[in-house]
KEKE-3310 file (N, C-alpha, C; in steps of 0.2 Angstrom, whole numbers, plus 5000, padded with zeros to 4 digits):
npx = (5000:5006:5007:5020:5020:5028:5040:5041:5054:5071:5083:5100:5103:5093:5088:5079:5071:5067:5054:5056:5054:5046:5037:5028:5024:5011:5010:5019:5032:5028:5030:5021:5023:5018:5014:5006:5011:5018:5034:5050:5062:5078:5084:5096:5105:5114:5124:5126:5117:5105:5089:5075:5060:5043:5033:5021:5027:5025:5025:5037:5052:5060:5075:5093:5099:5094:5093:5089:5086:5088:5081:5093:5090:5084:5093:5107:5124:5141:5159:5168:5179:5184:5188:5200:5193:5184:5172:5160:5160:5161:5149:5140:5144:5141:5129:5131:5142:5137:5126:5124:5124:5112:5095:5085:5080:5093:5089:5079:5085:5094:5110:5124:5140:5154:5169:5184:5195:5212:5216:5211:5197:5180:5167:5150:5132:5116:5099:5081:5074:5061:5057:5066:5062:5049:5050:5057:5048:5037:5044:5046:5032:5029:5037:5051:5068:5079:5097:5105:5105:5105:5110:5105:5116:5126:5123:5130:5147:5160:5167:5180:5195:5191:5178:5161:5149:5132:5115:5099:5082:5064:5062:5070:5086:5102:5118:5134:5147:5157:5166:5157:5147:5134:5121:5103:5094:5082:5074:5064:5063:5071:5088:5097:5102:5110:5117:5124:5132:5140:5148:5155:5162:5170:5178:5174:5175:5169:5153:5146:5131:5120:5105:5087:5083:5094:5097:5091:5100:5109:5105:5107:5120:5128:5123:5127:5140:5149:5153:5141:5140:5132:5128:5125:5117:5108:5113:5129:5134:5144:5147:5141:5149:5157:5147:5139:5131:5114:5109:5113:5117:5103:5096:5103:5107:5116:5121:5109:5097:5097:5083:5075:5061:5060:5057:5043:5031:5019:5022:5022:5009:5000:5005:5004:4991:4987:4994:4988:4975:4979:4983:4971:4963:4971:4969:4955:4954:4962:4955:4943:4948:4952:4940:4934:4943:4940:4927:4929:4936:4927:4918:4925:4928:4915:4911:4920:4915:4902:4906:4912:4902:4893:4901:4903:4890:4886:4895:4900:4908:4924:4930:4944:4949:4945:4951:4960:4950:4943:4953:4955:4942:4943:4953:4946:4935:4942:4948:4936:4932:4942:4953:4970:4979:4991:4996:4994:4999:5005:5008:5017:5026:5032:5038:5046:5055:5061:5067:5076:5085:5097:5104:5115:5113:5103:5102:5090:5080:5067:5050:5036:5019:5007:4993:4994:5008:5025:5036:5052:5065:5082:5097:5108:5120:5120:5112:5120:5124:5127:5120:5107:5106:5107:5095:5085:5087:5084:5071:5062:5060:5053:5041:5039:5040:5052:5056:5068:5069:5074:5078:5085:5077:5065:5052:5041:5031:5018:5020:5012:5002)
npy = (5168:5153:5137:5126:5109:5097:5085:5067:5064:5061:5071:5077:5088:5101:5118:5129:5143:5155:5168:5186:5193:5204:5202:5192:5194:5200:5210:5220:5210:5197:5182:5176:5164:5149:5131:5131:5141:5147:5144:5147:5135:5127:5113:5101:5088:5073:5074:5088:5095:5108:5111:5122:5128:5131:5130:5123:5120:5107:5100:5100:5094:5078:5077:5073:5082:5097:5114:5129:5145:5161:5178:5191:5203:5199:5194:5198:5199:5198:5202:5203:5211:5202:5197:5184:5172:5157:5148:5147:5157:5168:5167:5171:5184:5191:5198:5210:5215:5217:5226:5239:5239:5232:5232:5228:5222:5214:5204:5198:5191:5178:5172:5168:5160:5159:5152:5158:5168:5170:5183:5186:5189:5187:5178:5182:5179:5185:5183:5186:5178:5173:5173:5163:5152:5150:5147:5134:5127:5126:5119:5107:5103:5098:5087:5089:5091:5103:5104:5115:5133:5149:5165:5172:5177:5168:5161:5164:5167:5174:5191:5193:5198:5210:5208:5207:5197:5193:5189:5187:5187:5186:5200:5205:5206:5200:5205:5200:5207:5204:5191:5188:5197:5207:5213:5217:5221:5230:5227:5233:5246:5253:5257:5249:5259:5255:5245:5251:5261:5252:5246:5257:5262:5251:5248:5240:5230:5221:5212:5198:5189:5179:5168:5167:5180:5186:5192:5205:5213:5215:5225:5236:5238:5250:5260:5255:5256:5245:5230:5217:5200:5186:5172:5155:5148:5145:5147:5146:5131:5128:5139:5141:5134:5141:5147:5155:5145:5146:5137:5134:5132:5132:5129:5119:5105:5096:5079:5074:5062:5058:5064:5065:5072:5089:5093:5101:5112:5110:5097:5090:5089:5079:5067:5071:5072:5058:5053:5059:5053:5039:5040:5043:5032:5022:5027:5025:5011:5006:5010:5003:4990:4990:4992:4980:4971:4975:4971:4957:4954:4958:4948:4936:4938:4938:4925:4918:4922:4916:4902:4901:4903:4893:4882:4885:4889:4895:4906:4922:4929:4938:4950:4952:4942:4930:4919:4914:4911:4901:4891:4889:4883:4872:4865:4863:4854:4843:4839:4835:4825:4816:4816:4818:4833:4842:4853:4849:4846:4834:4829:4840:4839:4827:4828:4839:4832:4824:4833:4839:4829:4829:4838:4844:4835:4840:4854:4861:4871:4873:4870:4877:4876:4884:4890:4881:4880:4877:4884:4885:4885:4888:4883:4896:4902:4890:4889:4893:4902:4893:4881:4886:4888:4875:4869:4876:4871:4858:4858:4860:4848:4841:4846:4858:4874:4885:4898:4909:4919:4936:4934:4922:4911:4899:4898:4885:4878:4869:4868:4879:4882)
npz = (4908:4900:4906:4906:4901:4911:4907:4911:4918:4924:4931:4933:4940:4947:4945:4954:4950:4960:4960:4962:4979:4980:4970:4974:4987:4997:5005:5017:5026:5024:5016:5001:4994:4987:4984:4973:4965:4950:4944:4937:4930:4928:4921:4922:4913:4914:4904:4904:4897:4896:4901:4900:4908:4914:4929:4941:4958:4963:4951:4945:4937:4941:4951:4955:4963:4970:4968:4976:4969:4973:4969:4967:4973:4984:4992:5002:4997:4999:5001:5016:5028:5041:5058:5062:5068:5075:5065:5071:5080:5072:5065:5075:5077:5065:5064:5070:5063:5051:5052:5049:5035:5031:5026:5034:5051:5059:5068:5061:5051:5042:5042:5032:5029:5019:5012:5018:5009:5002:5005:5017:5016:5019:5012:5013:5015:5016:5021:5022:5036:5036:5023:5017:5025:5022:5008:5009:5016:5007:4997:5004:5006:4994:4993:4991:4994:4995:4991:4991:4992:4985:4979:4963:4957:4956:4945:4934:4928:4937:4934:4922:4914:4910:4906:4908:4915:4912:4915:4907:4908:4906:4906:4915:4923:4929:4935:4938:4947:4954:4964:4974:4973:4966:4955:4952:4937:4927:4911:4904:4905:4896:4893:4905:4919:4930:4925:4915:4922:4930:4920:4915:4927:4930:4920:4909:4895:4887:4886:4891:4888:4896:4895:4890:4885:4880:4868:4869:4874:4865:4856:4863:4864:4859:4867:4879:4877:4875:4867:4865:4869:4864:4874:4870:4880:4895:4908:4917:4922:4931:4938:4950:4960:4969:4977:4991:5001:5008:5016:5030:5048:5057:5046:5040:5029:5032:5034:5032:5025:5008:4999:5010:5018:5023:5040:5046:5053:5045:5040:5051:5055:5051:5057:5070:5072:5070:5081:5091:5090:5092:5105:5112:5109:5115:5129:5130:5128:5138:5149:5147:5148:5161:5168:5164:5171:5184:5185:5184:5195:5205:5203:5206:5219:5224:5221:5229:5242:5241:5241:5253:5262:5258:5263:5276:5284:5296:5299:5297:5284:5285:5275:5276:5283:5279:5272:5283:5292:5285:5286:5299:5302:5294:5300:5312:5308:5303:5315:5322:5314:5316:5308:5304:5303:5293:5301:5314:5331:5333:5321:5316:5326:5324:5311:5315:5323:5314:5305:5314:5316:5310:5317:5330:5346:5359:5357:5358:5368:5372:5367:5359:5355:5345:5336:5325:5323:5327:5339:5341:5352:5354:5362:5369:5357:5350:5338:5325:5309:5300:5304:5303:5289:5285:5290:5284:5271:5272:5276:5266:5257:5267:5268:5275:5282:5288:5299:5305:5319:5326:5339:5339:5340:5331:5319:5315:5303:5293:5276:5265:5274)
capx = (5006:5005:5012:5023:5019:5035:5041:5042:5061:5075:5089:5106:5102:5087:5088:5072:5072:5061:5053:5058:5050:5041:5031:5024:5022:5004:5011:5024:5037:5025:5030:5015:5025:5014:5015:5003:5015:5022:5041:5055:5067:5083:5085:5103:5106:5121:5128:5127:5112:5101:5082:5072:5053:5040:5027:5020:5033:5024:5026:5044:5056:5064:5083:5097:5101:5089:5096:5085:5090:5084:5083:5099:5088:5082:5099:5113:5130:5147:5165:5169:5185:5182:5193:5201:5190:5181:5166:5154:5160:5160:5142:5137:5146:5139:5123:5134:5147:5133:5120:5124:5123:5106:5089:5080:5083:5097:5086:5074:5089:5098:5117:5128:5147:5158:5176:5189:5200:5219:5216:5207:5191:5175:5161:5144:5126:5110:5092:5076:5073:5054:5057:5069:5058:5043:5053:5059:5042:5034:5047:5044:5026:5029:5041:5057:5073:5085:5103:5109:5101:5110:5107:5105:5122:5130:5122:5135:5154:5163:5170:5187:5198:5187:5172:5156:5144:5125:5110:5093:5076:5058:5063:5074:5093:5107:5125:5139:5152:5163:5165:5151:5144:5130:5115:5098:5092:5076:5075:5058:5063:5076:5095:5098:5107:5114:5122:5129:5136:5145:5152:5160:5166:5174:5182:5172:5176:5164:5148:5143:5124:5116:5098:5083:5082:5101:5097:5089:5105:5113:5102:5109:5127:5130:5121:5131:5147:5152:5149:5137:5141:5126:5130:5120:5116:5104:5117:5135:5133:5150:5148:5139:5153:5159:5142:5138:5124:5111:5107:5118:5114:5096:5093:5108:5105:5122:5120:5102:5097:5094:5076:5071:5058:5061:5053:5040:5024:5014:5023:5021:5002:4996:5008:5002:4984:4987:4997:4982:4970:4981:4983:4964:4961:4974:4966:4949:4955:4965:4949:4938:4951:4952:4933:4934:4947:4936:4921:4931:4938:4921:4914:4929:4926:4908:4912:4924:4911:4897:4909:4913:4895:4891:4905:4902:4884:4885:4900:4899:4915:4927:4934:4951:4951:4941:4956:4961:4944:4942:4959:4953:4936:4945:4956:4941:4932:4947:4948:4930:4931:4947:4958:4976:4981:4998:4997:4992:5005:5008:5011:5022:5032:5035:5042:5052:5060:5065:5071:5082:5089:5104:5107:5118:5109:5102:5102:5083:5079:5060:5046:5029:5014:5002:4990:4996:5015:5029:5041:5058:5070:5088:5101:5112:5125:5119:5109:5124:5121:5128:5115:5101:5105:5106:5088:5081:5088:5081:5064:5058:5058:5049:5035:5039:5043:5055:5058:5072:5068:5080:5081:5088:5071:5063:5045:5041:5024:5018:5021:5005:4997)
capy = (5164:5146:5133:5121:5102:5094:5078:5063:5062:5062:5075:5076:5094:5106:5124:5132:5150:5159:5175:5191:5193:5209:5200:5187:5196:5203:5216:5219:5205:5190:5179:5172:5159:5143:5126:5133:5147:5145:5146:5145:5130:5124:5106:5099:5081:5070:5077:5095:5099:5112:5112:5127:5128:5134:5125:5123:5117:5099:5097:5101:5088:5075:5078:5071:5088:5103:5120:5135:5151:5167:5184:5194:5208:5197:5191:5203:5195:5203:5200:5208:5210:5199:5194:5177:5168:5151:5149:5148:5164:5173:5167:5175:5191:5194:5203:5216:5217:5219:5229:5246:5237:5229:5236:5226:5221:5208:5198:5194:5189:5172:5174:5162:5162:5155:5150:5164:5168:5171:5190:5186:5191:5182:5179:5181:5180:5187:5183:5187:5172:5171:5171:5156:5147:5149:5143:5128:5124:5125:5113:5101:5101:5095:5081:5091:5094:5107:5103:5121:5139:5154:5171:5171:5180:5163:5157:5166:5167:5181:5195:5192:5200:5216:5205:5207:5192:5195:5184:5191:5183:5189:5207:5206:5204:5200:5205:5198:5211:5202:5184:5187:5203:5208:5217:5216:5227:5229:5229:5236:5254:5256:5255:5249:5263:5252:5241:5256:5263:5247:5245:5263:5262:5245:5248:5234:5231:5216:5210:5191:5188:5172:5168:5167:5186:5189:5197:5212:5218:5217:5231:5241:5239:5256:5264:5253:5257:5239:5225:5212:5193:5181:5165:5150:5144:5149:5148:5142:5126:5128:5146:5141:5130:5145:5151:5154:5142:5149:5132:5133:5133:5129:5127:5115:5099:5091:5073:5072:5057:5061:5063:5065:5079:5094:5093:5108:5111:5107:5090:5086:5090:5073:5063:5073:5070:5051:5052:5060:5047:5033:5041:5043:5025:5019:5028:5022:5004:5005:5011:4997:4984:4991:4991:4972:4968:4976:4966:4950:4954:4957:4941:4931:4939:4936:4917:4916:4922:4911:4896:4901:4903:4886:4877:4887:4894:4899:4911:4928:4930:4944:4950:4952:4936:4924:4913:4912:4908:4894:4887:4887:4879:4866:4861:4860:4849:4838:4836:4832:4819:4811:4816:4822:4839:4843:4858:4847:4846:4827:4829:4844:4837:4821:4831:4843:4827:4821:4839:4840:4823:4830:4844:4841:4833:4844:4861:4864:4872:4873:4869:4879:4875:4888:4892:4877:4881:4876:4889:4881:4890:4885:4886:4901:4900:4884:4890:4897:4903:4886:4877:4889:4886:4868:4867:4879:4867:4851:4859:4860:4842:4838:4850:4862:4881:4887:4905:4911:4926:4939:4931:4915:4906:4898:4896:4879:4876:4865:4872:4880:4883)
capz = (4906:4899:4910:4902:4904:4912:4905:4917:4917:4930:4929:4938:4944:4945:4948:4955:4950:4963:4958:4967:4984:4980:4966:4977:4994:4997:5009:5023:5024:5024:5009:4999:4989:4988:4980:4967:4962:4944:4945:4932:4932:4924:4923:4919:4913:4915:4899:4904:4893:4900:4898:4904:4908:4920:4931:4948:4961:4963:4944:4943:4935:4947:4950:4960:4967:4969:4971:4976:4967:4975:4966:4971:4976:4991:4996:5002:4997:4999:5005:5021:5032:5047:5062:5061:5073:5072:5061:5075:5083:5067:5064:5080:5076:5059:5064:5072:5058:5045:5054:5045:5028:5030:5026:5039:5057:5059:5071:5057:5045:5042:5040:5030:5027:5014:5013:5018:5004:5004:5007:5023:5015:5020:5008:5017:5012:5021:5018:5027:5038:5034:5016:5017:5029:5017:5002:5011:5018:5000:4993:5008:5005:4987:4994:4988:4999:4992:4994:4992:4991:4985:4975:4956:4954:4955:4939:4928:4930:4940:4929:4922:4908:4908:4904:4913:4913:4915:4913:4906:4907:4908:4906:4921:4922:4935:4933:4943:4946:4959:4966:4978:4972:4960:4956:4947:4933:4923:4904:4902:4906:4892:4894:4912:4921:4934:4921:4911:4927:4932:4914:4915:4933:4931:4913:4906:4887:4884:4890:4889:4890:4896:4896:4884:4882:4879:4862:4870:4876:4859:4853:4868:4864:4858:4873:4885:4876:4876:4863:4869:4866:4867:4875:4869:4886:4900:4914:4917:4927:4935:4941:4957:4964:4975:4980:4998:5002:5013:5020:5036:5054:5058:5039:5037:5027:5033:5037:5031:5020:5002:4998:5016:5018:5029:5046:5047:5056:5041:5039:5057:5057:5050:5062:5077:5072:5071:5087:5096:5089:5095:5112:5114:5108:5121:5135:5130:5128:5145:5154:5146:5151:5169:5170:5164:5177:5191:5185:5185:5203:5209:5202:5209:5226:5226:5221:5236:5248:5241:5242:5260:5265:5257:5267:5283:5284:5302:5299:5292:5282:5286:5269:5277:5287:5276:5271:5289:5295:5282:5288:5306:5302:5291:5305:5317:5305:5303:5322:5324:5310:5318:5303:5306:5299:5293:5306:5320:5335:5333:5314:5316:5331:5321:5306:5318:5325:5308:5303:5319:5317:5308:5321:5336:5351:5365:5356:5359:5375:5373:5361:5360:5349:5345:5330:5320:5321:5333:5340:5343:5356:5354:5367:5367:5353:5346:5331:5321:5303:5296:5305:5300:5282:5284:5292:5278:5265:5273:5278:5260:5255:5272:5268:5281:5282:5295:5299:5311:5322:5328:5345:5338:5339:5324:5319:5311:5301:5287:5270:5263:5280)
cpx = (5005:5010:5014:5022:5026:5035:5043:5049:5065:5081:5094:5105:5097:5088:5081:5073:5066:5060:5055:5052:5044:5036:5027:5021:5016:5005:5016:5029:5035:5026:5023:5017:5021:5016:5011:5006:5019:5029:5045:5060:5072:5085:5091:5104:5113:5126:5129:5122:5107:5094:5078:5064:5050:5034:5027:5025:5031:5025:5032:5047:5059:5071:5086:5098:5096:5092:5090:5089:5085:5086:5088:5096:5085:5087:5105:5119:5136:5153:5167:5176:5182:5188:5194:5199:5186:5174:5160:5154:5158:5152:5138:5139:5144:5134:5126:5139:5143:5127:5119:5123:5116:5100:5084:5084:5087:5094:5081:5078:5092:5104:5120:5135:5150:5165:5180:5194:5207:5220:5212:5200:5186:5169:5155:5138:5120:5104:5087:5074:5066:5054:5060:5065:5052:5045:5054:5053:5038:5037:5046:5037:5025:5034:5048:5062:5079:5091:5107:5104:5106:5106:5109:5112:5127:5128:5126:5142:5155:5166:5178:5189:5194:5181:5167:5151:5137:5121:5103:5088:5070:5058:5067:5081:5097:5114:5129:5146:5158:5162:5159:5147:5140:5124:5110:5096:5086:5077:5070:5058:5069:5083:5095:5104:5112:5119:5127:5134:5142:5150:5157:5164:5171:5178:5180:5172:5171:5159:5146:5136:5122:5109:5094:5082:5089:5101:5095:5094:5110:5111:5105:5117:5130:5129:5126:5139:5152:5149:5146:5138:5136:5129:5124:5119:5112:5109:5124:5135:5138:5151:5146:5143:5156:5154:5141:5131:5121:5109:5113:5114:5108:5093:5098:5105:5111:5119:5113:5102:5094:5087:5071:5067:5060:5056:5050:5034:5019:5016:5022:5013:4999:4999:5005:4994:4983:4989:4991:4977:4972:4981:4976:4961:4965:4971:4959:4949:4958:4959:4944:4941:4951:4945:4932:4937:4943:4930:4923:4933:4932:4917:4918:4928:4920:4908:4915:4919:4905:4900:4910:4907:4892:4894:4903:4896:4883:4890:4898:4906:4918:4931:4942:4954:4948:4945:4958:4956:4942:4947:4957:4947:4938:4949:4951:4937:4936:4947:4942:4929:4937:4953:4964:4978:4989:5001:4996:4999:5008:5012:5017:5028:5036:5040:5048:5057:5064:5069:5077:5086:5096:5108:5110:5112:5109:5103:5095:5082:5071:5056:5039:5025:5008:4999:4993:5004:5019:5034:5047:5063:5076:5092:5106:5118:5125:5117:5114:5121:5122:5122:5108:5100:5104:5098:5084:5081:5084:5073:5059:5055:5053:5042:5034:5042:5046:5058:5062:5070:5074:5083:5084:5083:5069:5056:5044:5033:5024:5017:5013:5000:4997)
cpy = (5157:5142:5127:5114:5099:5087:5074:5060:5064:5066:5074:5082:5098:5112:5127:5139:5154:5166:5180:5192:5198:5207:5195:5189:5201:5210:5215:5214:5198:5188:5175:5167:5153:5138:5127:5138:5144:5148:5143:5140:5129:5117:5104:5092:5079:5073:5084:5099:5102:5112:5117:5126:5131:5129:5126:5119:5109:5096:5098:5094:5085:5076:5075:5076:5094:5109:5126:5141:5157:5173:5188:5200:5206:5194:5196:5198:5200:5199:5205:5206:5207:5196:5187:5173:5162:5153:5151:5155:5169:5173:5171:5183:5195:5199:5210:5219:5220:5224:5236:5245:5234:5234:5234:5224:5214:5202:5194:5191:5182:5174:5167:5165:5157:5154:5156:5163:5170:5178:5191:5189:5185:5183:5178:5182:5181:5187:5184:5180:5169:5169:5164:5151:5145:5145:5136:5124:5122:5119:5107:5098:5097:5089:5083:5093:5097:5105:5109:5127:5145:5159:5169:5174:5174:5158:5159:5167:5174:5184:5193:5195:5206:5214:5204:5201:5194:5189:5188:5186:5186:5196:5209:5203:5204:5200:5204:5202:5209:5194:5183:5194:5204:5212:5215:5222:5225:5231:5233:5243:5257:5253:5255:5254:5260:5248:5246:5259:5258:5246:5251:5263:5256:5244:5242:5235:5226:5214:5203:5190:5181:5173:5169:5174:5190:5194:5204:5216:5220:5223:5237:5242:5246:5261:5262:5254:5251:5234:5219:5205:5189:5174:5160:5146:5148:5151:5145:5138:5126:5134:5146:5137:5134:5149:5150:5152:5145:5143:5130:5134:5129:5127:5122:5108:5094:5085:5070:5067:5060:5059:5064:5072:5083:5094:5100:5107:5108:5099:5086:5086:5083:5068:5064:5071:5062:5049:5053:5055:5041:5034:5041:5036:5021:5020:5025:5014:5002:5005:5005:4991:4984:4990:4983:4969:4969:4972:4959:4949:4954:4951:4936:4932:4937:4928:4915:4916:4917:4904:4895:4900:4896:4881:4879:4892:4897:4904:4916:4930:4937:4945:4950:4946:4930:4918:4910:4908:4901:4889:4884:4882:4872:4861:4858:4854:4843:4834:4833:4825:4814:4811:4820:4827:4840:4848:4856:4846:4839:4827:4834:4842:4831:4824:4835:4838:4825:4827:4840:4834:4824:4835:4840:4840:4838:4852:4865:4865:4872:4873:4872:4878:4880:4890:4888:4878:4880:4882:4885:4886:4886:4888:4891:4899:4894:4884:4895:4898:4896:4882:4879:4887:4879:4866:4870:4874:4861:4852:4858:4853:4838:4841:4855:4869:4883:4894:4907:4918:4929:4937:4924:4910:4905:4896:4891:4878:4872:4870:4873:4882:4891)
cpz = (4906:4903:4906:4905:4905:4911:4911:4915:4923:4927:4935:4942:4942:4949:4948:4955:4953:4961:4964:4973:4983:4975:4968:4984:4993:5001:5015:5021:5024:5017:5008:4994:4991:4983:4973:4963:4956:4945:4939:4934:4926:4926:4919:4919:4914:4910:4899:4900:4897:4897:4903:4903:4914:4922:4939:4952:4961:4957:4941:4941:4942:4945:4956:4965:4965:4972:4971:4974:4968:4970:4970:4974:4983:4995:4996:5002:4996:5002:5010:5025:5039:5051:5061:5068:5070:5069:5065:5078:5078:5065:5069:5079:5070:5059:5066:5067:5052:5046:5050:5038:5026:5030:5031:5045:5057:5063:5067:5051:5047:5039:5038:5028:5023:5016:5013:5013:5006:5007:5013:5022:5016:5017:5013:5013:5017:5018:5024:5029:5036:5027:5014:5020:5024:5011:5003:5013:5012:4997:4997:5007:4998:4987:4991:4994:4995:4995:4995:4990:4991:4980:4968:4953:4952:4949:4933:4932:4933:4934:4929:4915:4905:4904:4909:4911:4916:4912:4913:4904:4910:4910:4912:4921:4929:4932:4939:4942:4951:4960:4970:4978:4966:4961:4951:4943:4929:4916:4901:4902:4901:4894:4902:4915:4926:4930:4917:4916:4929:4926:4914:4921:4933:4924:4909:4898:4883:4888:4887:4892:4890:4896:4890:4881:4881:4873:4863:4872:4870:4856:4857:4868:4863:4864:4879:4884:4877:4871:4868:4865:4869:4868:4874:4875:4891:4906:4913:4923:4933:4939:4948:4962:4970:4978:4987:4999:5008:5018:5025:5042:5055:5052:5036:5035:5028:5037:5036:5025:5014:5001:5004:5016:5024:5034:5047:5051:5052:5040:5045:5059:5057:5055:5069:5077:5074:5078:5092:5096:5093:5103:5115:5114:5114:5127:5136:5131:5135:5150:5153:5149:5159:5171:5169:5170:5184:5191:5187:5193:5207:5209:5206:5217:5228:5226:5227:5242:5247:5243:5250:5264:5264:5262:5275:5284:5291:5303:5294:5290:5283:5279:5270:5280:5284:5275:5278:5293:5292:5284:5295:5306:5299:5296:5311:5314:5304:5310:5324:5320:5312:5313:5306:5301:5299:5298:5313:5324:5334:5326:5314:5321:5328:5315:5309:5320:5319:5305:5307:5320:5315:5312:5327:5342:5357:5364:5357:5366:5377:5366:5363:5354:5350:5337:5324:5318:5328:5333:5344:5346:5356:5360:5365:5363:5349:5339:5327:5314:5299:5297:5303:5293:5281:5285:5287:5272:5266:5274:5272:5258:5260:5272:5273:5279:5289:5294:5305:5313:5324:5335:5345:5338:5332:5325:5313:5309:5295:5281:5267:5268:5281)
residu = (UNK:UNK:UNK:UNK:UNK:UNK:UNK:UNK:UNK:UNK:UNK:UNK:UNK:UNK:UNK:UNK:UNK:UNK:UNK:UNK:UNK:UNK:UNK:UNK:UNK:UNK:UNK:UNK:UNK:UNK:UNK:UNK:UNK:UNK:UNK:UNK:UNK:UNK:UNK:UNK:UNK:UNK:UNK:UNK:UNK:UNK:UNK:UNK:UNK:UNK:UNK:UNK:UNK:UNK:UNK:UNK:UNK:UNK:UNK:UNK:UNK:UNK:UNK:UNK:UNK:UNK:UNK:UNK:UNK:UNK:UNK:UNK:UNK:UNK:UNK:UNK:UNK:UNK:UNK:UNK:UNK:UNK:UNK:UNK:UNK:UNK:UNK:UNK:UNK:UNK:UNK:UNK:UNK:UNK:UNK:UNK:UNK:UNK:UNK:UNK:UNK:UNK:UNK:UNK:UNK:UNK:UNK:UNK:UNK:UNK:UNK:UNK:UNK:UNK:UNK:UNK:UNK:UNK:UNK:UNK:UNK:UNK:UNK:UNK:UNK:UNK:UNK:UNK:UNK:UNK:UNK:UNK:UNK:UNK:UNK:UNK:UNK:UNK:UNK:UNK:UNK:UNK:UNK:UNK:UNK:UNK:UNK:UNK:UNK:UNK:UNK:UNK:UNK:UNK:UNK:UNK:UNK:UNK:UNK:UNK:UNK:UNK:UNK:UNK:UNK:UNK:UNK:UNK:UNK:UNK:UNK:UNK:UNK:UNK:UNK:UNK:UNK:UNK:UNK:UNK:UNK:UNK:UNK:UNK:UNK:UNK:UNK:UNK:UNK:UNK:UNK:UNK:UNK:UNK:UNK:UNK:UNK:UNK:UNK:UNK:UNK:UNK:UNK:UNK:UNK:UNK:UNK:UNK:UNK:UNK:UNK:UNK:UNK:UNK:UNK:UNK:UNK:UNK:UNK:UNK:UNK:UNK:UNK:UNK:UNK:UNK:UNK:UNK:UNK:UNK:UNK:UNK:UNK:UNK:UNK:UNK:UNK:UNK:UNK:UNK:UNK:UNK:UNK:UNK:UNK:UNK:UNK:UNK:UNK:UNK:UNK:UNK:UNK:UNK:UNK:UNK:UNK:UNK:UNK:UNK:UNK:UNK:UNK:UNK:UNK:UNK:UNK:UNK:UNK:UNK:UNK:UNK:UNK:UNK:UNK:UNK:UNK:UNK:UNK:UNK:UNK:UNK:UNK:UNK:UNK:UNK:UNK:UNK:UNK:UNK:UNK:UNK:UNK:UNK:UNK:UNK:UNK:UNK:UNK:UNK:UNK:UNK:UNK:UNK:UNK:UNK:UNK:UNK:UNK:UNK:UNK:UNK:UNK:UNK:UNK:UNK:UNK:UNK:UNK:UNK:UNK:UNK:UNK:UNK:UNK:UNK:UNK:UNK:UNK:UNK:UNK:UNK:UNK:UNK:UNK:UNK:UNK:UNK:UNK:UNK:UNK:UNK:UNK:UNK:UNK:UNK:UNK:UNK:UNK:UNK:UNK:UNK:UNK:UNK:UNK:UNK:UNK:UNK:UNK:UNK:UNK:UNK:UNK:UNK:UNK:UNK:UNK:UNK:UNK:UNK:UNK:UNK:UNK:UNK:UNK:UNK:UNK:UNK:UNK:UNK:UNK:UNK:UNK:UNK:UNK:UNK:UNK:UNK:UNK:UNK:UNK:UNK:UNK:UNK:UNK:UNK:UNK:UNK:UNK:UNK:UNK:UNK:UNK:UNK:UNK:UNK:UNK:UNK:UNK:UNK:UNK:UNK:UNK:UNK:UNK:UNK:UNK)
# end
């Protein structure tokens, strides 16, 4: 089959006519549709003019709305009597209501419901879940996101005034015998028995044929016992307004941004690979940075030990007490040199007197000096919270740190010691 070259043009609506499942499946229920598969399409412009063609899915024309059209042999559609319950509950009940009418297990099917009519009838559509999933995945791989999916019976109007509408193309036809009912038939085997039987049972007086091979039915008018009128159009664009779209539930496109591709395992593969690469890079980078910090920490620690040994060659520094040892040696050196340290008793005592000048006289009961700090004991009840806050505020500008203990005493030392 020759593939038609698609013109670079944008249309208002694109109908992608998927081939019957039996013609693309290699066996069992596993669909083999791929982006390389050649499919028929109908492109409708803003003026309502239809252009038909064939081509691989990635080369199909651009359109504002894309509809997936399945062969009616792959979609069960009907109107059923259903209890008046919410749509969510009805969706859950459909597998049980339709179990006897399906040729496959309900667990493998996807169910969709339409708008309930005035006679309490509910239109429903059922398709094999794997078939719908595969079709949407193939479309997503080509950057297309369908806005609707339905059976091809909705490409022609429902019957009215004893007129049956059919569509014929590629040796295969579809007849719509009710608002949500139809059947497929083959033209290559002579007069379609299913079509002839439907005409007799429903009292059809006229057949209107759409599609590029509609003329083939004209020659069968006598055998069908009904005149065949050829419609110069491939489809009726308005016939699908009441179609039961299969894109419901987990396949819903409600709220999705136009043009956004469907999330599938295939579409997530590339981001997952890049995410894994980023994670590995981050782990390697963090380990390299941690190794660098460890080396810097070791270098700083070694530098501190070298500086300590240079200043105090007679001492072996204890890693946990090196700073305290350095302070003690510095105080000792200052004392031997006759220099006054901020932590000496005389200096601390003078600063303590200056600090306590704003406090009431006679509140100190005793003063003890040990390890470069003064321990002030207050008379019972004299060191109230207000006085403690006052002393804390005034200690900073004097270069002092004051810390009150649980027994009411206070420890006073030079800031930074």
